[in-house]
N, C-alpha and C positions, 0 to 999 in steps of 0.2 A: 481247782489242783488235784495234780496227777497220781489215777490213787487207781487199785481194780474199778471193772468195769468203765471207766472214762473215757471215749474216745478223742484220740490227741492226735494233733498235726502236728508239726514239724519238719525245718529246715536241716539242712544234714551234708558235710563232706568229713570224709574220709577216708586220711590217711596211711599208710604207712613206709614207716621207715620217712616221714614227710613229706612221699611225694600223696597227691592224691589221689585216689582208684576212683570213686565217683561222688558225686555231692547234686544236689537239685535245686540249689540259688537259683536258677534262671528258669525251673519250673517251677509247678503244683507240689506244697508241701505233702511229706508222705503223712498218710491217715492212720490209723491203727485201735482197737483198743486193748484200755491196758488190761492185762494177763490173760490174755487168748492165747499168748505161744506166735505171734503174728509177727516178732521181734526176738530176734537173742532176748534170750532167758538175764544174763548179764546187764542186756541193755535196758530193757525196760525195770532192773531192781537202780542204777542210776538215773535216772526221768523219777522215776518212785518219788512226790514230794514239793515237784519246780509245775509254774505255776505261766502264765500267755505269759511271753516278752520274756521270760532268766532264759541265757547259756550259759552253758553245761559244754568246760573240755572231758569226754569220757576213754580213761588207758583200757580195749580191756586182751588183756592173756594169751593167747594164740588157744589154751587151754575157754577162756570163757568164753570162744569167741564162733568160729569154725573147726575148734578141736583141732587134735596134733596130729600132724602127720603120720596114716594108719599104712604100714608093710605091706600090711595085708588086704590096699584096696586097689594097687595092681595084682595087673593083671595082661596074658601073653599070649596073645592070640596070630592068624598066620595075617599076612600082610595081604591076602588075599583081602580083610575080609574088610581093609581100611582103605575106603576108596585114592584113586592116585595120587589126587590135589592135597591128599590132610598125610599124608608121607611122611611128613616132617614132624621132626620135632618140637614140637607145643605148639602145634595144629590143637585148634577143640573142637571137639565130636558134640554128635548128640546119635544117644543109644537108646531104641525101645524100649519101652519097661522100665529106663533109672530115671529120677524127674528132672537129676541138673546136665553142666554140660561137664565132659572127660578129655583128657586133655594125652597125648600123646608123648609121653614121655619119652621112650625109647624107639630109634629104629634099630634093628639088625637084616642079616642077608634076608632070610622068610619069612619073621614076627616081627609085633612088633609090639612094646608096653606101654597098654593102658594105664594111667593114672586116676582112679576112683573116686581121689575124693577133694571134698570141697574146693575149688578151687581159691579160696582164703588161709586154705589150712593149715597151720605151723608158721601161718603169720599173725603175728600183735597188731592190732587193729590200736588203729586214734579217729575217737571220734568231735567233730566240732558242732555244737546242738545251736537251734534258737527254738523254744516251745512258740507255736504259733497260737493257736487256740488248746480249748480242751472243754471239752463240751461230753451234757449224758450222751450217752450208747444211745442209736435207735436202735428199738426192740428186736432183738432178730428174725429170721422172717420166717415162718410154718416150713417146715420144712420131708415131715415127713408124716404120716397117716394118723400119727399118737398125738404129733400138734395143733393137726389142724380142727375146724371146730369140726363139730356135728354133724350126718348132710341130717334135710330136714325128712321130716317121715310126710304120709303122705295121709 
């Protein structure tokens, strides 16, 4: 059963307004550990208690998905800072030090407006999910000196 600490594998199709945005039905299942924050918190909550073979459609309002559009996440930059081929509304860019893609929201004579919101911000999400497996999560690897076994003493 899906519960905190379990490793969960699932197949999903993500739709927005009936249009399929992403799916792994033709690929390997997505694998995460329940309660670890690897997937949307609201989605984790909806999967709690399911078992292998269960199917569920999960509707998440924008606020429970990637949040509402934040007007403060728009930034004006000079056009020279944007590659020439990306000076088009809708172009997706990567910025050094920013974890996700950003979108060119507007182009003016000498400036561009960049949207730093998540691309799915402001969108209601619908997931069709099939749980493939629920297993005990493997032990976490030692990732610090505190977690490492003591060194042998000569």
